[in-house]
C-alpha positions as CSV (number, residue, x, y, z in Angstrom):
1,X,-17.2,3.1,-10.6
2,X,-13.8,4.2,-11.6
3,X,-12.5,3.2,-15.0
4,X,-9.8,1.0,-13.5
5,X,-12.3,-0.7,-11.3
6,X,-14.3,-1.6,-14.4
7,X,-11.1,-2.9,-16.1
8,X,-10.2,-5.1,-13.2
9,X,-13.8,-6.5,-12.9
10,X,-13.8,-7.3,-16.6
11,X,-10.5,-9.2,-16.3
12,X,-11.8,-11.2,-13.4
13,X,-15.1,-12.0,-15.2
14,X,-13.1,-13.2,-18.2
15,X,-10.3,-15.1,-16.5
16,X,-11.6,-15.9,-13.0
17,X,-10.1,-14.8,-9.7
18,X,-6.7,-13.1,-9.9
19,X,-3.9,-13.1,-7.4
20,X,-3.7,-10.0,-5.1
21,X,-0.2,-9.5,-6.7
22,X,-1.9,-9.1,-10.1
23,X,-4.6,-6.8,-8.6
24,X,-1.9,-4.6,-7.0
25,X,0.1,-4.5,-10.3
26,X,-3.0,-3.1,-12.1
27,X,-3.8,-0.6,-9.3
28,X,-0.3,0.9,-9.4
29,X,0.9,0.4,-12.9
30,X,-1.9,0.0,-15.4
31,X,-0.6,1.9,-18.4
32,X,-3.1,4.7,-18.3
33,X,-5.2,4.3,-15.2
34,X,-2.7,3.0,-12.6
35,X,-1.7,5.2,-9.6
36,X,1.8,5.8,-10.9
37,X,0.8,6.4,-14.5
38,X,-1.6,9.3,-13.8
39,X,-0.7,13.0,-13.6
40,X,-1.9,13.6,-10.1
41,X,0.7,14.9,-7.7
42,X,2.0,12.0,-5.5
43,X,4.7,13.5,-3.3
44,X,4.7,16.4,-0.9
45,X,2.2,18.5,1.0
46,X,-0.5,18.3,-1.6
47,X,0.2,14.7,-2.5
48,X,-0.2,11.4,-0.6
49,X,3.1,11.0,1.1
50,X,6.6,12.5,1.8
51,X,9.9,10.8,1.0
52,X,13.2,11.5,2.7
53,X,14.4,13.2,-0.4
54,X,11.6,15.8,-0.2
55,X,12.8,17.0,3.3
56,X,15.6,19.3,2.0
57,X,18.7,18.1,0.2
58,X,20.4,16.2,3.1
59,X,19.8,12.8,1.6
60,X,21.0,13.8,-1.9
61,X,24.1,15.5,-0.6
62,X,25.2,12.6,1.7
63,X,24.5,9.9,-1.0
64,X,26.6,12.0,-3.4
65,X,29.4,12.0,-0.8
66,X,29.2,8.2,-0.8
67,X,29.3,8.2,-4.6
68,X,32.4,10.3,-4.6
69,X,34.0,8.0,-2.1
70,X,33.2,5.0,-4.3
71,X,34.5,6.8,-7.4
72,X,37.8,7.5,-5.7
73,X,38.0,3.9,-4.4
74,X,37.7,2.6,-7.9
75,X,40.6,4.8,-9.0
76,X,38.4,7.5,-10.6
77,X,37.7,7.5,-14.3
78,X,34.3,6.7,-15.9
79,X,31.6,6.2,-13.3
80,X,27.9,5.2,-13.8
81,X,25.1,6.0,-11.4
82,X,21.8,4.1,-12.1
83,X,18.8,5.3,-10.1
84,X,15.6,3.2,-10.0
85,X,12.4,5.1,-9.7
86,X,13.5,8.7,-9.4
87,X,10.0,10.0,-8.5
88,X,9.8,13.7,-9.3
89,X,13.6,13.9,-9.8
90,X,14.3,15.8,-6.6
91,X,16.9,13.3,-5.3
92,X,18.7,13.0,-8.6
93,X,18.8,16.8,-8.8
94,X,20.4,17.0,-5.3
95,X,22.9,14.3,-6.0
96,X,24.1,15.9,-9.3
97,X,24.3,19.3,-7.7
98,X,26.5,18.0,-4.9
99,X,28.8,16.1,-7.4
100,X,29.1,19.0,-9.9
101,X,31.8,21.0,-8.1
102,X,34.0,17.9,-8.5
103,X,34.7,18.7,-12.2
104,X,36.8,15.6,-12.8
105,X,34.1,13.2,-11.6
106,X,31.2,15.1,-13.1
107,X,32.8,15.1,-16.5
108,X,33.2,11.3,-16.4
109,X,29.8,10.7,-14.9
110,X,26.9,8.9,-16.6
111,X,23.6,9.2,-14.7
112,X,20.9,6.8,-15.8
113,X,17.3,6.7,-14.5
114,X,15.1,3.6,-14.9
115,X,11.5,4.7,-14.5
116,X,8.4,2.6,-15.3
117,X,6.0,5.5,-14.6
118,X,5.5,7.7,-17.6
119,X,3.8,10.3,-15.4
120,X,6.9,10.5,-13.1
121,X,9.2,10.5,-16.1
122,X,7.5,13.7,-17.3
123,X,8.1,15.4,-13.9
124,X,11.7,14.2,-13.9
125,X,12.5,15.6,-17.4
126,X,11.1,19.0,-16.3
127,X,13.5,19.1,-13.4
128,X,16.6,17.3,-14.8
129,X,17.9,19.2,-17.9
130,X,21.4,17.8,-18.3
131,X,23.6,14.8,-17.5
132,X,20.6,12.4,-17.2
133,X,19.4,9.7,-19.6
134,X,16.3,7.5,-19.2
135,X,16.3,3.8,-19.9
136,X,13.7,1.1,-19.8
137,X,15.9,-1.6,-18.4
138,X,19.3,-2.0,-16.8
139,X,20.3,-4.6,-19.3
140,X,20.7,-1.7,-21.7
141,X,23.8,-0.8,-19.8
142,X,26.8,-3.1,-20.0
143,X,29.6,-3.6,-17.5
144,X,28.5,-1.0,-15.0
145,X,31.4,0.5,-13.0
146,X,29.8,2.6,-10.3
147,X,26.7,2.5,-8.2
148,X,23.1,1.3,-8.6
149,X,20.7,2.7,-6.0
150,X,17.0,3.0,-5.2
151,X,15.2,5.0,-2.6
152,X,11.7,3.9,-1.6
153,X,11.1,1.8,-4.7
154,X,11.0,-1.9,-3.7
155,X,8.1,-1.3,-1.3
156,X,5.9,-0.6,-4.4
157,X,6.7,-3.8,-6.1
158,X,3.4,-5.9,-6.3
159,X,3.4,-8.6,-3.7
160,X,1.7,-11.9,-3.1
161,X,-0.3,-12.1,0.1
162,X,-0.2,-15.4,1.9
163,X,-1.6,-16.9,5.1
164,X,-0.5,-20.0,6.9
165,X,-3.4,-22.4,7.6
166,X,-3.0,-26.2,7.4
167,X,-0.8,-25.3,4.4
168,X,0.4,-22.0,2.9
169,X,-2.5,-20.3,1.1
170,X,-2.4,-17.4,-1.2
171,X,-5.0,-14.6,-1.3
172,X,-6.8,-14.1,-4.6
173,X,-9.4,-11.5,-5.6
174,X,-12.7,-12.3,-7.2
175,X,-15.8,-10.2,-8.0
176,X,-19.2,-10.7,-6.4
177,X,-21.0,-7.4,-6.1
178,X,-17.6,-5.9,-5.3
179,X,-14.2,-7.4,-4.7
180,X,-13.9,-10.4,-2.4
181,X,-10.8,-12.2,-1.2
182,X,-10.6,-16.0,-1.6
183,X,-7.8,-18.5,-0.7
184,X,-6.0,-20.9,-3.0
185,X,-3.0,-23.2,-2.3
186,X,0.2,-21.3,-2.6
187,X,2.3,-21.9,-5.7
188,X,5.6,-23.8,-5.6
189,X,7.5,-20.5,-6.1
190,X,6.0,-19.0,-2.9
191,X,6.6,-22.2,-1.0
192,X,10.2,-22.3,-2.2
193,X,10.7,-18.6,-1.2
194,X,9.7,-19.5,2.4
195,X,11.9,-22.6,2.4
196,X,15.1,-21.1,1.2
197,X,14.8,-18.2,3.6
198,X,14.0,-20.5,6.5
199,X,10.7,-18.7,7.3
200,X,8.3,-20.7,9.4
201,X,4.9,-19.0,10.0
202,X,2.6,-20.0,12.9
203,X,-1.0,-20.8,12.0
204,X,-3.1,-17.8,11.1
205,X,0.0,-15.6,10.3
206,X,-0.5,-13.5,7.2
207,X,2.4,-11.8,5.3
208,X,3.5,-10.6,1.9
209,X,6.0,-12.2,-0.5
210,X,7.8,-10.0,-3.1
211,X,8.9,-12.4,-5.9
212,X,9.8,-9.5,-8.2
213,X,12.9,-8.6,-6.2
214,X,14.5,-11.9,-7.5
215,X,14.7,-11.0,-11.2
216,X,15.3,-7.4,-10.2
217,X,18.5,-8.1,-8.3
218,X,19.5,-10.7,-10.8
219,X,19.5,-8.1,-13.6
220,X,21.5,-5.7,-11.6
221,X,24.1,-8.3,-10.7
222,X,24.4,-9.2,-14.4
223,X,24.8,-5.6,-15.5
224,X,27.3,-4.7,-12.7
225,X,31.0,-5.2,-13.4
226,X,32.4,-3.4,-10.4
227,X,30.8,-1.3,-7.7
228,X,28.0,-1.1,-5.2
229,X,24.2,-1.5,-5.0
230,X,22.5,0.7,-2.4
231,X,18.9,0.0,-1.5
232,X,17.0,2.3,0.9
233,X,13.5,1.4,2.0
234,X,11.3,0.6,4.9
235,X,11.5,-3.1,6.0
236,X,13.8,-5.4,7.9
237,X,15.5,-8.7,7.9
238,X,13.6,-11.9,8.7
239,X,13.7,-11.5,12.5
240,X,12.0,-8.1,12.3
241,X,9.7,-8.9,9.4
242,X,7.9,-11.8,11.0
243,X,7.5,-10.8,14.6
244,X,4.2,-11.3,16.4
245,X,3.1,-7.7,16.0
246,X,3.0,-8.2,12.2
247,X,0.6,-11.1,12.3
248,X,-1.6,-9.4,9.7
249,X,1.3,-8.4,7.4
250,X,2.7,-5.0,6.5
251,X,0.6,-4.0,3.5
252,X,-1.0,-0.6,3.7
253,X,-2.3,2.3,1.5
254,X,-1.5,6.0,1.6
255,X,-3.9,8.6,0.5
256,X,-3.6,12.3,1.3
257,X,-1.1,11.5,4.1
258,X,-3.5,9.1,5.8
259,X,-2.8,5.4,6.2
260,X,-5.5,2.8,5.6
261,X,-5.9,-0.9,4.9
262,X,-8.8,-0.7,2.5
263,X,-7.2,-2.0,-0.7
264,X,-10.5,-2.1,-2.6
265,X,-11.4,1.6,-2.5
266,X,-9.9,4.6,-4.3
267,X,-8.6,2.1,-6.9
268,X,-5.8,3.7,-8.9
269,X,-6.0,6.8,-6.7
270,X,-3.9,5.7,-3.7
271,X,-0.5,4.2,-3.1
272,X,-0.2,0.6,-1.9
273,X,3.0,-0.5,-0.2
274,X,4.6,-3.4,1.7
275,X,7.7,-3.7,3.8
276,X,10.9,-5.0,2.1
277,X,12.4,-8.2,3.3
278,X,16.1,-7.4,3.2
279,X,17.1,-11.0,4.0
280,X,15.5,-12.0,0.7
281,X,17.4,-9.3,-1.2
282,X,20.6,-10.3,0.4
283,X,20.1,-14.0,-0.2
284,X,19.3,-13.7,-3.9
285,X,22.0,-11.1,-4.4
286,X,24.5,-13.7,-3.2
287,X,23.0,-16.3,-5.5
288,X,23.8,-14.0,-8.4
289,X,27.3,-13.0,-7.4
290,X,26.8,-10.1,-5.0
291,X,28.2,-9.8,-1.5
292,X,26.8,-7.8,1.4
293,X,28.9,-4.8,2.3
294,X,26.7,-3.2,5.0
295,X,23.3,-3.2,6.5
296,X,22.1,-0.4,8.8
297,X,19.3,2.1,9.4
298,X,18.9,5.2,7.3
299,X,19.6,7.3,10.4
300,X,22.9,5.5,11.1
301,X,23.9,5.8,7.5
302,X,23.3,9.5,7.4
303,X,25.1,10.1,10.7
304,X,28.1,8.1,9.4
305,X,28.1,10.2,6.2
306,X,28.3,13.4,8.2
307,X,24.8,14.5,8.8
308,X,25.6,16.5,11.9
309,X,28.3,18.5,10.2
310,X,26.0,19.0,7.2
311,X,23.0,20.2,9.1
312,X,25.0,22.7,11.1
313,X,26.6,24.1,8.0
314,X,23.3,24.2,6.1
315,X,21.8,26.5,8.7
316,X,24.9,28.4,9.6
317,X,23.7,31.6,7.9
318,X,20.3,31.6,9.4
319,X,20.1,34.9,11.3
320,X,17.3,33.8,13.6
321,X,19.1,31.3,15.9
322,X,15.9,30.0,17.5
323,X,14.3,29.4,14.1
324,X,17.5,27.6,12.9
325,X,17.5,25.4,16.0
326,X,13.9,24.5,15.4
327,X,14.5,23.6,11.7
328,X,17.5,21.5,12.7
329,X,15.5,19.7,15.4
330,X,12.7,18.9,13.0
331,X,15.1,17.7,10.3
332,X,17.0,15.5,12.7
333,X,13.8,14.0,14.1
334,X,12.5,13.2,10.6
335,X,15.6,11.9,8.9
336,X,17.5,10.3,11.8
337,X,14.9,9.3,14.4
338,X,11.5,8.8,12.6
339,X,12.2,7.8,9.0
340,X,15.8,7.1,10.1
341,X,14.7,4.3,12.3
342,X,12.0,2.8,10.0
343,X,14.1,2.9,6.8
344,X,17.0,0.5,6.3
345,X,20.0,0.6,4.0
346,X,21.4,-2.5,2.4
347,X,24.7,-2.1,0.5
348,X,25.8,-4.9,-1.8
349,X,29.0,-5.1,-3.9
350,X,30.5,-6.8,-6.8
351,X,34.1,-7.0,-8.0
352,X,35.5,-4.9,-5.1
353,X,37.9,-7.5,-3.7
354,X,40.9,-5.3,-4.4
355,X,39.3,-2.2,-3.0
356,X,38.0,-3.4,0.3
357,X,37.7,-0.5,2.8
358,X,34.8,-0.2,5.2
359,X,31.8,1.6,3.6
360,X,30.4,2.2,7.1
361,X,32.3,1.9,10.4
């Protein structure tokens, strides 16, 4: 029995059944035993999953290009970038390297990382030696003029699992010679979430509800004075989130690049993720003063930011033409077609009324 398994069982024995959301929170973020707070490698060939940022520097370069556009749109001057959940720091490194030749912007740039994983923070600080500061909460920054972004972060927010029977029920976890799922009537907060987003589930339909995005986007909206929020993750709007093929939800685990749905094994040693409902993020963003500027796929976003020109230039000095063509094809397939289709990009804005130009055509 792992140490974290014992901790969770003791909590259930003391307090009774816990929501799956609380269980997932402990699995991922327990201060010393949670998946994201241990030193084991998470990303890359020897980890559990790849991210788009790990596949070369295309994502970082093209996000940086968008940052430069926003900076110019705002009339230049001081510019703050806030990145949530920087992983091993690879994406931040690529963005900063791409902006650095623009001496005027780089000099006025403040780059902040908000990272709840101490283990990841250690990796980030090894990679990022200058221009970066680490904060615990976005409320520490006042009147942000710039851009707040996250890449593959919201899918790791702990979620409530619900199923529609005669009424909406929530899945809880109890301990009886192992972990066992039990149902309890859903809380008013979960019922209200479904109501305001006009989500009607057929009987037997199971899904996830991410309530943590509500205070998350509220804090960002409060801290933002003028600029954009860019959220990249896998997920969809309501229509795509609740189609028939997702009758059992979107929750899954990643371990050694294999996908499974056994949430009660490898506790604290595997990633647990769920698709992001971008309709929810858009709705609550609007409640707190944000406006939608664009919603598209990662593939379309990268193409509009000049991926094709970038990739040709990136491999222009490769002497082996056949090898260069193979690398280009693999990168295009991964970032534009595979991850590019699965991942979505939501861009929200605040205070940009006098600077309205299309972010994406």
